py3Dmol code that shows the C-alpha trace and the ligand (Angstrom):
import py3Dmol

protein = """\
ATOM      1  CA  MET A   1      10.333   8.809 -22.016  1.00  0.00           C
ATOM      2  CA  ILE A   2       6.699   9.891 -21.702  1.00  0.00           C
ATOM      3  CA  GLU A   3       6.740  12.023 -24.878  1.00  0.00           C
ATOM      4  CA  PRO A   4       5.404   9.459 -27.408  1.00  0.00           C
ATOM      5  CA  VAL A   5       2.205   9.008 -25.371  1.00  0.00           C
ATOM      6  CA  LEU A   6       1.939  12.436 -23.752  1.00  0.00           C
ATOM      7  CA  GLU A   7      -0.936  13.619 -25.948  1.00  0.00           C
ATOM      8  CA  ASP A   8      -2.906  10.432 -25.296  1.00  0.00           C
ATOM      9  CA  ILE A   9      -2.462  10.847 -21.552  1.00  0.00           C
ATOM     10  CA  LYS A  10      -3.529  14.502 -21.677  1.00  0.00           C
ATOM     11  CA  GLN A  11      -6.604  13.486 -23.610  1.00  0.00           C
ATOM     12  CA  TYR A  12      -7.474  10.814 -21.044  1.00  0.00           C
ATOM     13  CA  VAL A  13      -6.961  13.235 -18.166  1.00  0.00           C
ATOM     14  CA  TYR A  14      -9.171  15.752 -19.955  1.00  0.00           C
ATOM     15  CA  GLU A  15     -11.928  13.178 -20.496  1.00  0.00           C
ATOM     16  CA  ASN A  16     -11.775  12.262 -16.792  1.00  0.00           C
ATOM     17  CA  GLU A  17     -11.355  15.786 -15.514  1.00  0.00           C
ATOM     18  CA  HIS A  18     -13.620  15.335 -12.488  1.00  0.00           C
ATOM     19  CA  ILE A  19     -11.615  12.537 -10.905  1.00  0.00           C
ATOM     20  CA  GLU A  20      -7.993  11.635 -10.374  1.00  0.00           C
ATOM     21  CA  ALA A  21      -7.327   9.892 -13.660  1.00  0.00           C
ATOM     22  CA  CYS A  22      -4.663   7.210 -13.342  1.00  0.00           C
ATOM     23  CA  GLY A  23      -2.705   4.632 -15.255  1.00  0.00           C
ATOM     24  CA  LEU A  24       0.670   3.095 -15.895  1.00  0.00           C
ATOM     25  CA  LEU A  25       3.463   3.740 -18.319  1.00  0.00           C
ATOM     26  CA  SER A  26       5.095   0.565 -19.554  1.00  0.00           C
ATOM     27  CA  LEU A  27       7.841  -0.526 -21.853  1.00  0.00           C
ATOM     28  CA  GLU A  28       6.707  -3.271 -24.160  1.00  0.00           C
ATOM     29  CA  ARG A  29       8.886  -4.722 -26.916  1.00  0.00           C
ATOM     30  CA  GLY A  30      10.958  -1.559 -26.988  1.00  0.00           C
ATOM     31  CA  ARG A  31       8.029   0.822 -27.115  1.00  0.00           C
ATOM     32  CA  ILE A  32       6.428   3.080 -24.541  1.00  0.00           C
ATOM     33  CA  LYS A  33       2.815   2.208 -23.872  1.00  0.00           C
ATOM     34  CA  TRP A  34       0.153   4.118 -21.948  1.00  0.00           C
ATOM     35  CA  ASN A  35      -2.182   1.884 -19.934  1.00  0.00           C
ATOM     36  CA  PRO A  36      -5.112   3.795 -18.453  1.00  0.00           C
ATOM     37  CA  CYS A  37      -6.447   2.118 -15.301  1.00  0.00           C
ATOM     38  CA  GLU A  38      -9.741   2.433 -13.537  1.00  0.00           C
ATOM     39  CA  ASN A  39      -9.471   4.526 -10.361  1.00  0.00           C
ATOM     40  CA  LYS A  40     -10.729   2.160  -7.657  1.00  0.00           C
ATOM     41  CA  ALA A  41     -10.658   4.689  -4.820  1.00  0.00           C
ATOM     42  CA  GLU A  42     -13.878   5.212  -2.929  1.00  0.00           C
ATOM     43  CA  ASN A  43     -13.423   8.962  -3.314  1.00  0.00           C
ATOM     44  CA  PRO A  44     -11.763   9.264  -6.742  1.00  0.00           C
ATOM     45  CA  LYS A  45     -11.912  13.068  -6.659  1.00  0.00           C
ATOM     46  CA  ASN A  46      -9.237  13.189  -3.974  1.00  0.00           C
ATOM     47  CA  ASP A  47      -7.480   9.894  -4.191  1.00  0.00           C
ATOM     48  CA  PHE A  48      -6.516   7.161  -6.575  1.00  0.00           C
ATOM     49  CA  ILE A  49      -6.010   3.438  -6.261  1.00  0.00           C
ATOM     50  CA  ILE A  50      -4.847   1.191  -9.055  1.00  0.00           C
ATOM     51  CA  ASP A  51      -6.033  -2.374  -8.549  1.00  0.00           C
ATOM     52  CA  PRO A  52      -3.002  -4.613  -7.867  1.00  0.00           C
ATOM     53  CA  LEU A  53      -4.417  -7.051 -10.452  1.00  0.00           C
ATOM     54  CA  ASP A  54      -4.421  -4.295 -13.097  1.00  0.00           C
ATOM     55  CA  TYR A  55      -0.835  -3.519 -12.147  1.00  0.00           C
ATOM     56  CA  LYS A  56       0.069  -7.175 -12.484  1.00  0.00           C
ATOM     57  CA  ALA A  57      -1.599  -7.439 -15.890  1.00  0.00           C
ATOM     58  CA  VAL A  58       0.533  -4.570 -17.209  1.00  0.00           C
ATOM     59  CA  ALA A  59       3.685  -5.884 -15.509  1.00  0.00           C
ATOM     60  CA  ASP A  60       3.122  -9.330 -17.032  1.00  0.00           C
ATOM     61  CA  LYS A  61       3.251  -7.871 -20.545  1.00  0.00           C
ATOM     62  CA  GLY A  62       6.133  -5.455 -20.086  1.00  0.00           C
ATOM     63  CA  ASP A  63       8.047  -3.372 -17.574  1.00  0.00           C
ATOM     64  CA  VAL A  64       6.165  -0.754 -15.590  1.00  0.00           C
ATOM     65  CA  VAL A  65       8.272   2.406 -15.894  1.00  0.00           C
ATOM     66  CA  GLY A  66       5.937   5.091 -14.600  1.00  0.00           C
ATOM     67  CA  VAL A  67       2.811   5.758 -12.547  1.00  0.00           C
ATOM     68  CA  ILE A  68       0.488   8.474 -13.777  1.00  0.00           C
ATOM     69  CA  HIS A  69      -2.303  10.306 -12.004  1.00  0.00           C
ATOM     70  CA  SER A  70      -3.974  13.684 -12.108  1.00  0.00           C
ATOM     71  CA  HIS A  71      -4.956  16.334  -9.581  1.00  0.00           C
ATOM     72  CA  PRO A  72      -8.259  17.642 -10.959  1.00  0.00           C
ATOM     73  CA  GLY A  73      -8.605  21.417 -10.877  1.00  0.00           C
ATOM     74  CA  THR A  74      -5.377  22.082  -9.045  1.00  0.00           C
ATOM     75  CA  THR A  75      -1.605  22.053  -9.366  1.00  0.00           C
ATOM     76  CA  PRO A  76       0.429  18.923 -10.038  1.00  0.00           C
ATOM     77  CA  GLU A  77       2.366  19.558  -6.810  1.00  0.00           C
ATOM     78  CA  PRO A  78       2.930  16.101  -5.226  1.00  0.00           C
ATOM     79  CA  SER A  79       1.343  15.275  -1.886  1.00  0.00           C
ATOM     80  CA  GLN A  80       3.335  13.652   0.898  1.00  0.00           C
ATOM     81  CA  LEU A  81       1.685  10.369  -0.069  1.00  0.00           C
ATOM     82  CA  ASP A  82       2.678  10.842  -3.730  1.00  0.00           C
ATOM     83  CA  ARG A  83       6.326  11.331  -2.737  1.00  0.00           C
ATOM     84  CA  ALA A  84       6.448   8.405  -0.347  1.00  0.00           C
ATOM     85  CA  ALA A  85       4.708   6.053  -2.780  1.00  0.00           C
ATOM     86  CA  CYS A  86       7.025   7.122  -5.619  1.00  0.00           C
ATOM     87  CA  ASP A  87      10.099   6.439  -3.453  1.00  0.00           C
ATOM     88  CA  ARG A  88       8.739   3.110  -2.374  1.00  0.00           C
ATOM     89  CA  LEU A  89       7.877   1.892  -5.864  1.00  0.00           C
ATOM     90  CA  GLY A  90      11.217   3.123  -7.161  1.00  0.00           C
ATOM     91  CA  ILE A  91       9.876   4.342 -10.512  1.00  0.00           C
ATOM     92  CA  PRO A  92       9.029   7.864 -11.696  1.00  0.00           C
ATOM     93  CA  TRP A  93       5.592   9.342 -11.060  1.00  0.00           C
ATOM     94  CA  TYR A  94       3.986  11.771 -13.491  1.00  0.00           C
ATOM     95  CA  ILE A  95       1.359  14.090 -12.068  1.00  0.00           C
ATOM     96  CA  PHE A  96      -0.994  16.113 -14.234  1.00  0.00           C
ATOM     97  CA  GLY A  97      -2.651  19.249 -12.926  1.00  0.00           C
ATOM     98  CA  GLU A  98      -4.977  21.808 -14.450  1.00  0.00           C
ATOM     99  CA  ASN A  99      -4.106  23.714 -17.643  1.00  0.00           C
ATOM    100  CA  ASP A 100      -2.058  20.836 -19.038  1.00  0.00           C
ATOM    101  CA  LYS A 101       0.641  21.353 -16.420  1.00  0.00           C
ATOM    102  CA  TRP A 102       2.473  18.215 -15.445  1.00  0.00           C
ATOM    103  CA  ILE A 103       5.545  17.215 -13.493  1.00  0.00           C
ATOM    104  CA  LYS A 104       7.796  14.197 -13.224  1.00  0.00           C
ATOM    105  CA  LEU A 105       8.686  12.992  -9.763  1.00  0.00           C
ATOM    106  CA  GLU A 106      11.871  10.918  -9.496  1.00  0.00           C
ATOM    107  CA  PRO A 107      12.095   8.322  -6.736  1.00  0.00           C
ATOM    108  CA  LYS A 108      14.659   8.882  -4.038  1.00  0.00           C
ATOM    109  CA  GLU A 109      16.523   5.914  -2.684  1.00  0.00           C
ATOM    110  CA  SER A 110      14.232   4.585  -0.011  1.00  0.00           C
ATOM    111  CA  THR A 111      16.194   4.362   3.211  1.00  0.00           C
ATOM    112  CA  TYR A 112      13.614   2.827   5.493  1.00  0.00           C
ATOM    113  CA  GLY A 113      14.046  -0.596   6.954  1.00  0.00           C
ATOM    114  CA  LEU A 114      11.385  -1.965   9.254  1.00  0.00           C
ATOM    115  CA  LEU A 115      12.091   0.438  12.131  1.00  0.00           C
ATOM    116  CA  GLY A 116      11.550   4.189  12.249  1.00  0.00           C
ATOM    117  CA  ARG A 117       9.312   4.461   9.204  1.00  0.00           C
ATOM    118  CA  PRO A 118       7.102   7.541   9.012  1.00  0.00           C
ATOM    119  CA  PHE A 119       3.387   6.717   8.938  1.00  0.00           C
ATOM    120  CA  VAL A 120       2.072   7.309   5.420  1.00  0.00           C
ATOM    121  CA  TYR A 121      -1.125   5.376   4.964  1.00  0.00           C
ATOM    122  CA  GLY A 122      -1.020   2.837   2.131  1.00  0.00           C
ATOM    123  CA  VAL A 123       2.757   3.136   1.838  1.00  0.00           C
ATOM    124  CA  TYR A 124       4.109   2.810   5.365  1.00  0.00           C
ATOM    125  CA  ASP A 125       1.443   1.482   7.707  1.00  0.00           C
ATOM    126  CA  CYS A 126       0.539  -1.578   9.766  1.00  0.00           C
ATOM    127  CA  PHE A 127      -0.217  -3.689   6.709  1.00  0.00           C
ATOM    128  CA  THR A 128       2.877  -2.804   4.687  1.00  0.00           C
ATOM    129  CA  ILE A 129       5.210  -3.548   7.591  1.00  0.00           C
ATOM    130  CA  VAL A 130       3.572  -6.956   8.003  1.00  0.00           C
ATOM    131  CA  LYS A 131       3.917  -7.624   4.278  1.00  0.00           C
ATOM    132  CA  ASP A 132       7.567  -6.512   4.249  1.00  0.00           C
ATOM    133  CA  TYR A 133       8.416  -8.491   7.382  1.00  0.00           C
ATOM    134  CA  TYR A 134       7.149 -11.803   6.008  1.00  0.00           C
ATOM    135  CA  GLU A 135       8.741 -11.189   2.619  1.00  0.00           C
ATOM    136  CA  ASP A 136      12.093 -11.781   4.331  1.00  0.00           C
ATOM    137  CA  TYR A 137      10.805 -15.289   5.089  1.00  0.00           C
ATOM    138  CA  ASP A 138       9.689 -15.845   1.493  1.00  0.00           C
ATOM    139  CA  ILE A 139       6.055 -15.432   2.437  1.00  0.00           C
ATOM    140  CA  ASN A 140       4.579 -13.148  -0.186  1.00  0.00           C
ATOM    141  CA  ILE A 141       1.338 -11.596   0.964  1.00  0.00           C
ATOM    142  CA  PHE A 142      -0.876 -10.214  -1.785  1.00  0.00           C
ATOM    143  CA  PRO A 143      -0.580  -6.383  -2.066  1.00  0.00           C
ATOM    144  CA  TYR A 144      -4.222  -5.714  -1.162  1.00  0.00           C
ATOM    145  CA  SER A 145      -5.561  -2.282  -1.874  1.00  0.00           C
ATOM    146  CA  TYR A 146      -7.460  -0.754   1.005  1.00  0.00           C
ATOM    147  CA  GLU A 147      -8.544   2.665   2.027  1.00  0.00           C
ATOM    148  CA  TRP A 148      -8.045   4.739   5.111  1.00  0.00           C
ATOM    149  CA  GLU A 149     -10.630   3.742   7.699  1.00  0.00           C
ATOM    150  CA  PHE A 150     -11.584   0.649   5.704  1.00  0.00           C
ATOM    151  CA  TRP A 151     -12.862  -0.641   9.034  1.00  0.00           C
ATOM    152  CA  GLU A 152     -15.576   2.003   9.011  1.00  0.00           C
ATOM    153  CA  LYS A 153     -16.592   1.099   5.486  1.00  0.00           C
ATOM    154  CA  GLY A 154     -17.619  -2.499   6.077  1.00  0.00           C
ATOM    155  CA  LYS A 155     -14.229  -3.918   5.142  1.00  0.00           C
ATOM    156  CA  ASN A 156     -12.252  -6.289   7.268  1.00  0.00           C
ATOM    157  CA  LEU A 157      -8.829  -6.508   5.610  1.00  0.00           C
ATOM    158  CA  TYR A 158      -7.200  -8.816   8.156  1.00  0.00           C
ATOM    159  CA  LEU A 159      -9.955 -11.218   9.118  1.00  0.00           C
ATOM    160  CA  GLU A 160     -11.136 -11.646   5.537  1.00  0.00           C
ATOM    161  CA  ASN A 161      -7.732 -12.548   4.169  1.00  0.00           C
ATOM    162  CA  PHE A 162      -5.425 -14.182   6.701  1.00  0.00           C
ATOM    163  CA  GLU A 163      -6.503 -17.760   5.830  1.00  0.00           C
ATOM    164  CA  LYS A 164      -6.098 -17.112   2.104  1.00  0.00           C
ATOM    165  CA  GLU A 165      -2.558 -15.959   2.845  1.00  0.00           C
ATOM    166  CA  GLY A 166      -1.701 -19.209   4.602  1.00  0.00           C
ATOM    167  CA  PHE A 167      -2.130 -18.124   8.229  1.00  0.00           C
ATOM    168  CA  ILE A 168      -3.914 -20.300  10.763  1.00  0.00           C
ATOM    169  CA  LYS A 169      -5.615 -19.150  13.933  1.00  0.00           C
ATOM    170  CA  VAL A 170      -3.682 -20.067  17.107  1.00  0.00           C
ATOM    171  CA  THR A 171      -6.132 -21.720  19.471  1.00  0.00           C
ATOM    172  CA  ASP A 172      -3.898 -23.194  22.172  1.00  0.00           C
ATOM    173  CA  GLY A 173      -2.914 -19.870  23.710  1.00  0.00           C
ATOM    174  CA  THR A 174       0.753 -20.099  22.726  1.00  0.00           C
ATOM    175  CA  LEU A 175       2.712 -17.190  21.334  1.00  0.00           C
ATOM    176  CA  GLN A 176       5.845 -17.755  19.296  1.00  0.00           C
ATOM    177  CA  THR A 177       8.234 -15.571  17.334  1.00  0.00           C
ATOM    178  CA  ASN A 178       6.814 -14.583  13.905  1.00  0.00           C
ATOM    179  CA  ASP A 179       3.209 -14.931  15.021  1.00  0.00           C
ATOM    180  CA  LEU A 180       0.921 -12.271  13.617  1.00  0.00           C
ATOM    181  CA  ILE A 181      -1.117 -10.453  16.245  1.00  0.00           C
ATOM    182  CA  LEU A 182      -4.431  -8.996  15.083  1.00  0.00           C
ATOM    183  CA  MET A 183      -5.845  -6.109  17.086  1.00  0.00           C
ATOM    184  CA  ALA A 184      -8.808  -3.735  17.171  1.00  0.00           C
ATOM    185  CA  LEU A 185      -7.385  -0.242  17.639  1.00  0.00           C
ATOM    186  CA  ASN A 186     -10.035   2.348  18.523  1.00  0.00           C
ATOM    187  CA  SER A 187     -12.555   0.279  16.618  1.00  0.00           C
ATOM    188  CA  GLU A 188     -14.865  -2.708  16.862  1.00  0.00           C
ATOM    189  CA  ILE A 189     -13.192  -4.092  13.758  1.00  0.00           C
ATOM    190  CA  THR A 190      -9.855  -5.887  13.779  1.00  0.00           C
ATOM    191  CA  ASN A 191      -7.980  -3.130  11.972  1.00  0.00           C
ATOM    192  CA  HIS A 192      -4.407  -3.344  13.235  1.00  0.00           C
ATOM    193  CA  ALA A 193      -1.660  -5.938  13.114  1.00  0.00           C
ATOM    194  CA  GLY A 194       1.794  -6.501  14.521  1.00  0.00           C
ATOM    195  CA  ILE A 195       4.367  -9.279  14.542  1.00  0.00           C
ATOM    196  CA  TYR A 196       5.570 -10.943  17.699  1.00  0.00           C
ATOM    197  CA  VAL A 197       9.364 -10.802  17.474  1.00  0.00           C
ATOM    198  CA  GLY A 198      10.177 -12.575  20.749  1.00  0.00           C
ATOM    199  CA  ARG A 199      11.329 -11.409  24.184  1.00  0.00           C
ATOM    200  CA  GLY A 200       7.980  -9.815  24.872  1.00  0.00           C
ATOM    201  CA  LYS A 201       8.210  -7.421  21.899  1.00  0.00           C
ATOM    202  CA  MET A 202       5.885  -6.714  19.007  1.00  0.00           C
ATOM    203  CA  LEU A 203       6.947  -4.981  15.782  1.00  0.00           C
ATOM    204  CA  HIS A 204       4.164  -2.808  14.409  1.00  0.00           C
ATOM    205  CA  HIS A 205       3.297   0.512  12.837  1.00  0.00           C
ATOM    206  CA  ALA A 206       0.479   2.434  14.491  1.00  0.00           C
ATOM    207  CA  PRO A 207      -1.015   5.645  13.029  1.00  0.00           C
ATOM    208  CA  ASN A 208       0.867   8.883  13.690  1.00  0.00           C
ATOM    209  CA  ARG A 209       3.892   7.105  15.086  1.00  0.00           C
ATOM    210  CA  LEU A 210       7.100   5.734  13.661  1.00  0.00           C
ATOM    211  CA  SER A 211       7.224   1.968  13.208  1.00  0.00           C
ATOM    212  CA  CYS A 212       8.803   0.370  16.262  1.00  0.00           C
ATOM    213  CA  ARG A 213       9.048  -2.583  18.603  1.00  0.00           C
ATOM    214  CA  ASP A 214       6.719  -2.132  21.553  1.00  0.00           C
ATOM    215  CA  ASN A 215       6.438  -4.205  24.680  1.00  0.00           C
ATOM    216  CA  TYR A 216       3.602  -6.572  23.993  1.00  0.00           C
ATOM    217  CA  ASN A 217       1.540  -6.098  27.120  1.00  0.00           C
ATOM    218  CA  GLY A 218      -1.042  -3.745  28.607  1.00  0.00           C
ATOM    219  CA  ILE A 219      -3.115  -1.981  25.998  1.00  0.00           C
ATOM    220  CA  TRP A 220      -1.797  -4.060  23.089  1.00  0.00           C
ATOM    221  CA  LYS A 221      -2.771  -7.302  24.784  1.00  0.00           C
ATOM    222  CA  GLN A 222      -6.149  -5.889  25.722  1.00  0.00           C
ATOM    223  CA  ILE A 223      -7.016  -4.985  22.146  1.00  0.00           C
ATOM    224  CA  THR A 224      -5.743  -8.288  20.703  1.00  0.00           C
ATOM    225  CA  ARG A 225      -8.537 -10.202  19.020  1.00  0.00           C
ATOM    226  CA  MET A 226      -6.612 -13.097  17.555  1.00  0.00           C
ATOM    227  CA  THR A 227      -3.144 -14.506  16.971  1.00  0.00           C
ATOM    228  CA  VAL A 228      -2.428 -16.275  13.700  1.00  0.00           C
ATOM    229  CA  ARG A 229       0.592 -18.288  12.589  1.00  0.00           C
ATOM    230  CA  HIS A 230       1.825 -18.925   9.074  1.00  0.00           C
ATOM    231  CA  LYS A 231       1.505 -22.589   8.158  1.00  0.00           C
ATOM    232  CA  SER A 232       5.204 -22.722   7.204  1.00  0.00           C
ATOM    233  CA  MET A 233       6.084 -21.691  10.758  1.00  0.00           C
ATOM    234  CA  THR A 234       3.964 -24.101  12.763  1.00  0.00           C
TER     235      THR A 234
END
"""
ligand_1 = """\
1
ZN
Zn -1.363 13.064 -6.019
"""
view = py3Dmol.view(width=600, height=400)
view.addModel(protein, "pdb")
view.setStyle({"model": 0}, {"cartoon": {"style": "trace"}})
view.addModel(ligand_1, "xyz")
view.setStyle({"model": 1}, {"stick": {}})
view.zoomTo()
view.show()
């Protein structure tokens, strides 16, 4: 499928050889199209982020059928993150390495529900479980892009966006099922979130652990900074 635009992609990768070049493969009116995208990662030499708005712009015009990125100066061997993200998106990934070597990574059927997910930052983490949880209630949270340790880089993913996403701060001290609990985990910044699922339990996905329901008490209560409730659930 990539063949008609392969030379164009190689050229783009070559011109951006010092960073992870990235873009999307789309199908538009029966033709394959290569859509280079700006790499928005803070450290584009070792990482790539495609802006969700760029993704949307391509998806609005056609069907996204592939994600492309390069590994500058090394092999196209996929990282754990590459594999997990490919499975999650459910479309092939094409990775370009040095010397024009490239590989196609096919997505495996993703078998993870909300519990027991491995922690893969940006794919399976505290934000993605929150997003997936509320999707079941037809609340579609914007797929923000964020980087590992955003809280040490002057970003405040949760506090900056919860109102925009239709959540309201709970000020009367109540806690009800489906409330979103915002916490500061090993940080001054509110960098972690979980969902109160009733009976004293919180569903969340903390670093280096599988996603799970924890008793909402002790440490989790101590690090809670705020509880917010979606306006459709008040
Ligand atoms: Zn990669």
